[in-house]
C-alpha positions in Angstrom: 0.0 0.0 0.0 1.4 3.4 -1.0 2.2 6.0 1.6 1.2 9.6 0.9 3.0 12.7 2.3 1.0 15.9 2.8 3.1 19.0 3.0 2.4 22.8 2.8 0.4 22.7 6.0 0.5 26.1 7.7 -1.1 24.8 10.9 -1.8 21.2 11.9 -4.3 20.5 14.6 -3.6 17.1 16.1 -5.6 17.1 19.3 -2.6 15.2 20.7 -2.0 16.6 24.3 1.6 15.4 24.1 2.3 18.1 21.6 1.2 21.0 23.9 -2.0 23.0 24.3 -5.5 21.6 23.9 -5.2 21.2 20.1 -1.6 20.1 19.9 -1.0 22.5 17.0 2.1 22.3 14.8 3.3 25.1 12.5 4.8 24.3 9.1 3.7 20.7 9.4 3.5 17.5 7.4 1.4 14.3 7.6 2.0 10.8 6.2 -1.0 8.6 5.4 -0.6 4.9 5.1 -3.8 3.5 3.6 -6.7 4.4 5.9 -4.5 5.5 8.8 -2.1 8.2 10.0 1.5 6.9 9.9 3.4 10.1 11.0 2.8 13.7 11.9 5.3 16.5 12.7 7.2 19.4 11.3 7.7 19.4 7.5 11.5 19.6 8.0 11.5 16.2 9.7 9.1 14.4 7.3 10.1 10.9 6.2 10.0 9.9 2.6 6.8 8.5 1.1 5.6 7.0 -2.2 3.4 10.0 -3.1 3.3 13.6 -2.1 0.8 16.5 -2.2 1.4 20.2 -1.3 -1.6 21.8 0.4 -0.4 25.3 -0.4 -0.1 26.8 3.1 -3.5 25.7 4.3 -4.6 24.6 7.8 -5.4 20.9 8.4 -7.5 19.5 11.3 -9.3 16.3 12.0 -12.6 15.7 10.3 -15.6 16.9 12.3 -17.2 14.2 14.5 -20.9 14.9 14.6 -22.2 12.9 17.5 -25.9 13.9 17.5 -28.1 13.9 14.3 -31.6 12.8 13.3 -30.9 12.7 9.5 -33.2 9.9 8.4 -36.5 11.5 7.8 -39.0 12.8 5.2 -41.0 15.9 5.0 -40.6 19.6 5.8 -41.3 21.7 8.9 -40.4 25.1 7.6 -43.9 26.4 8.6 -43.3 25.3 12.2 -40.0 27.1 12.0 -41.6 30.3 10.7 -44.2 30.2 13.5 -41.5 29.7 16.1 -39.6 32.7 14.7 -42.8 34.7 15.1 -42.9 34.0 18.8 -44.5 30.6 19.3 -42.8 28.4 21.9 -41.1 25.1 20.8 -42.9 22.0 22.0 -41.7 18.4 21.4 -45.0 17.5 19.7 -43.8 18.9 16.4 -41.9 15.7 16.0 -45.1 13.9 15.1 -45.4 15.9 11.9 -42.1 14.3 10.7 -43.3 10.9 11.9 -46.3 11.0 9.5 -44.2 12.0 6.5 -41.4 9.5 7.3 -43.7 6.5 7.7 -45.3 7.4 4.4 -42.0 7.5 2.5 -40.5 4.6 0.7 -37.1 3.1 1.5 -35.8 4.6 -1.8 -37.0 8.1 -0.8 -35.5 7.8 2.7 -32.2 6.5 1.3 -32.0 9.4 -1.2 -32.7 12.0 1.5 -30.2 10.5 3.9 -27.5 10.3 1.1 -28.0 13.9 0.2 -27.7 15.1 3.8 -24.6 12.9 4.4 -23.0 14.3 1.2 -23.6 17.8 2.3 -22.0 17.1 5.7 -19.0 15.5 4.1 -18.5 18.4 1.8 -18.1 20.6 4.9 -15.6 18.3 6.6 -17.8 15.9 8.6 -16.1 12.5 8.4 -17.9 10.6 11.1 -21.6 10.8 12.1 -24.1 9.4 14.5 -27.7 9.0 13.3 -30.8 8.4 15.4 -34.0 6.7 14.6 -37.1 8.2 16.2 -39.4 9.2 13.4 -41.1 5.8 13.1 -42.5 5.2 16.6 -43.7 1.7 15.7 -41.9 -1.6 15.7 -41.7 -2.0 11.9 -41.0 1.6 11.2 -38.2 2.0 13.8 -36.6 -1.2 12.6 -36.7 0.1 9.1 -35.1 3.4 10.0 -32.4 1.6 12.0 -31.6 -0.7 9.1 -31.3 2.2 6.6 -29.2 4.3 9.0 -26.9 1.3 9.5 -26.1 1.5 5.8 -24.4 4.8 6.4 -22.8 4.7 9.8 -21.9 2.1 12.6 -23.1 4.6 15.2 -26.8 4.2 14.9 -28.9 5.2 18.0 -32.3 3.8 18.7 -34.6 6.6 19.7 -38.0 4.9 19.8 -38.6 7.0 23.0 -38.7 10.3 21.1 -42.3 11.2 21.8 -45.4 9.2 22.6 -47.6 8.5 19.5 -51.1 10.0 19.6 -53.8 7.8 21.2 -51.3 5.6 23.1 -50.8 5.6 26.9 -47.2 6.7 27.8 -46.5 3.7 30.1 -47.8 1.3 27.5 -45.6 2.8 24.8 -42.6 2.6 27.1 -43.2 -1.1 27.4 -43.3 -1.4 23.6 -40.1 0.5 23.2 -38.3 -1.5 25.9 -39.7 -4.8 24.5 -40.6 -5.7 20.9 -39.3 -2.5 19.4 -35.9 -2.8 21.1 -35.7 -6.4 20.0 -36.5 -5.5 16.4 -33.9 -2.7 16.1 -31.1 -4.5 18.1 -29.3 -6.0 15.0 -28.7 -2.5 13.6 -27.9 -0.2 16.5 -25.1 0.5 19.0 -26.9 3.0 21.3 -30.2 3.7 22.9 -31.5 7.2 23.6 -34.6 8.8 25.3 -36.1 12.3 25.2 -36.3 13.0 28.9 -38.4 16.2 28.7 -41.8 17.7 29.3 -44.1 16.6 26.5 -42.0 13.4 26.1 -40.8 11.0 28.8 -40.4 11.6 32.6 -37.3 10.3 34.5 -39.0 7.1 35.6 -40.1 6.2 32.0 -36.7 7.3 30.7 -34.9 5.0 33.2 -37.0 2.0 32.1 -36.0 2.6 28.5 -32.4 3.1 29.2 -32.1 0.1 31.6 -33.8 -2.1 29.0 -31.3 -0.9 26.4 -28.3 -1.5 28.7 -29.6 -5.1 29.4 -29.6 -5.6 25.6 -26.0 -4.6 25.4 -26.5 -1.0 24.1 -24.6 2.1 25.1 -26.7 4.9 26.7 -27.4 8.4 25.4 -29.9 10.9 26.8 -31.7 14.0 25.5 -31.8 16.0 28.8 -32.6 19.4 30.2 -33.4 21.1 26.9 -36.6 22.8 27.9 -36.2 22.8 31.6 -34.8 21.0 34.6 -36.1 17.6 33.4 -33.9 15.3 35.4 -32.3 13.9 32.3 -28.8 15.1 33.2 -28.9 13.6 36.6 -30.3 10.3 35.2 -27.6 10.2 32.5 -24.8 10.7 35.1 -26.3 8.1 37.5 -26.5 5.4 34.8 -23.1 6.2 33.3 -24.5 7.3 29.9 -21.8 8.1 27.3 -23.4 11.5 26.7 -26.3 13.7 27.7 -27.3 16.2 25.0 -28.8 19.7 25.0 -28.0 20.6 28.6 -29.6 24.1 28.4 -30.9 24.2 31.9 -28.4 23.0 34.5 -28.2 23.4 38.2 -25.0 23.6 40.1 -25.5 19.9 41.1 -25.9 19.0 37.4 -22.7 20.8 36.5 -20.7 19.2 39.3 -22.2 15.8 38.6 -21.1 16.0 34.9 -17.6 17.2 36.0 -17.2 14.2 38.3 -18.4 11.7 35.6 -17.4 10.2 32.3 -20.6 11.5 30.7 -20.0 14.0 28.0 -22.2 17.1 27.8 -23.0 17.4 24.1 -24.1 20.9 23.2 -26.2 21.8 20.2 -25.9 25.5 19.5 -27.7 25.5 16.1 -30.7 24.0 17.8 -30.6 26.6 20.5 -30.7 29.4 17.9 -33.7 27.8 16.2 -35.7 27.1 19.3 -34.6 30.3 21.1 -33.7 28.4 24.2 -31.0 29.9 26.4 -27.5 28.6 25.5 -26.1 25.9 27.8 -23.7 27.2 30.4 -20.7 26.0 28.4 -18.2 28.1 30.2 -19.3 26.8 33.6 -19.1 23.2 32.4 -15.6 23.6 31.1 -14.4 25.5 34.1 -15.8 22.8 36.4 -13.9 20.1 34.5 -16.7 18.6 32.5 -16.1 17.2 29.0 -18.1 18.8 26.3 -18.8 18.0 22.6 -20.4 20.1 19.9 -22.8 18.5 17.4 -25.2 19.7 14.8 -28.5 18.0 15.9 -29.3 17.9 12.2 -33.1 17.4 12.0 -36.1 18.8 10.1 -37.7 20.7 13.0 -35.2 22.5 15.2 -31.8 22.3 13.6 -32.0 21.8 9.8 -28.3 21.9 9.2 -25.2 19.6 9.2 -22.7 22.5 9.3 -20.4 21.8 12.1 -18.4 25.0 11.2 -21.6 27.0 11.9 -21.8 25.2 15.3 -18.2 26.0 16.1 -18.6 29.7 15.2 -21.7 30.0 17.3 -20.1 28.3 20.2 -17.2 30.8 20.1 -19.2 33.9 19.3 -22.3 33.3 21.5 -21.4 30.6 24.1 -18.0 32.1 25.0 -15.9 29.1 24.2 -12.4 29.7 23.0 -11.5 28.7 19.4 -9.4 25.8 20.8 -12.2 24.6 23.0 -14.8 24.7 20.2 -12.6 22.9 17.7 -11.7 20.2 20.2 -15.3 19.7 21.2 -16.4 19.3 17.5 -13.7 16.7 16.8 -12.1 14.9 19.8 -15.1 15.8 22.0 -17.5 14.1 19.5 -15.2 11.1 19.4 -15.3 10.9 23.3 -19.1 11.2 23.2 -19.3 8.2 20.9 -16.6 6.3 22.8 -14.5 6.0 19.6 -10.8 6.0 20.2 -9.6 5.9 16.6 -11.1 9.2 15.3 -11.1 12.9 16.2 -7.3 13.1 16.5 -4.4 13.2 14.0 -1.7 11.0 15.4 -0.1 7.7 14.3 -2.6 4.8 14.3 -5.7 7.0 14.1 -8.0 6.9 11.1 -7.0 9.2 8.3 -10.0 11.6 8.5 -8.6 15.0 7.4 -10.2 18.4 6.9 -8.2 21.0 4.9 -9.4 24.6 5.0 -8.6 27.5 2.7 -7.2 29.5 5.6 -4.0 29.5 7.6 -5.6 28.7 10.9 -8.6 27.1 12.5 -9.4 30.5 14.1 -10.9 31.4 10.8 -14.0 29.3 11.5 -15.1 32.0 14.1 -13.1 34.9 12.6 -15.0 34.5 9.3 -18.3 33.0 10.3 -20.5 31.7 7.6 -17.8 31.6 5.0 -17.1 28.3 3.1 -13.7 27.3 4.2 -13.5 23.6 3.4 -10.9 23.0 0.6 -10.4 19.2 0.8 -11.6 16.2 2.8 -10.1 12.8 3.3 -12.2 10.1 4.9 -10.4 6.9 5.9 -7.5 7.9 3.8 -9.5 8.5 0.6 -9.8 12.0 -0.8 -13.5 12.8 -1.4 
């Protein structure tokens, strides 16, 4: 297998703490790829020989984005809901049911096409790894279908049958379905289980039942928590050792300290917060307390219809008071941590060769020039896209 040397890197973000600073940045750098993996990183003056060579022309290189929270398998449009929300109507979880109707009516071919288009748009902006949730089926057959189709795109599929309660069904009876036949049907396709622990969705007791059933089936745990209020989702996620708890807009001091003492990643979704006009999570307090955070797009048709991680990074810096380094780390290594993946999100020997080259000299340009298209080239598992 040929090795490939990349030179002309003005700034290399490695996320390797051994190289100093949060991002382990190297100026005037080079990288050697060996198949789908990183073989070497360092200063260009020290680069070893390789079979092939490319000059990136003085551009910055960072790991591909790791988007650890998306809902990208769906059909339909909720722009009318968005318009009403921008006119002052409050966000409620029930809007999800609109997407459920459209999704259940769509064919496999239509769902595959929509998912492929969204995945391609994310790749074009540097996202090289993505989690995808079910949750727009809310029935045994439909949830299994969504899980099967999502598994064609990513190994990180999350079962979110506990998204909302379908109309005309008692909540406790639906939880039994989710934790029983629905879980059994999706199990061959999924790695994670999730629950929307929130008003209008599932309370902590119901959420616990779903998560404990998933854990008994061998799935990792994820939680939608504390988006619309103090729902108890964060405390539950920490207690059960969930890999991540996502949203985290409304946190008490106990929530923050609990996250800081745990291995649970607080995954923040700034594009969603802009769309729902919820207060931003207390990101600065989380980081200062020692909690681990990730940034993700929450790409979905109702509250965050984007897969632009660059937009999320810029928003986190400009509105949530993260430093550039903190935001870049959270959108790469932080996402990998939230997915418990130890081979992505970092550029060091042995890691997967997921590379994002931007037409700028430094990653600071994501926030310095918000909204500008900076992606110049993307490699996924060593293959230039």
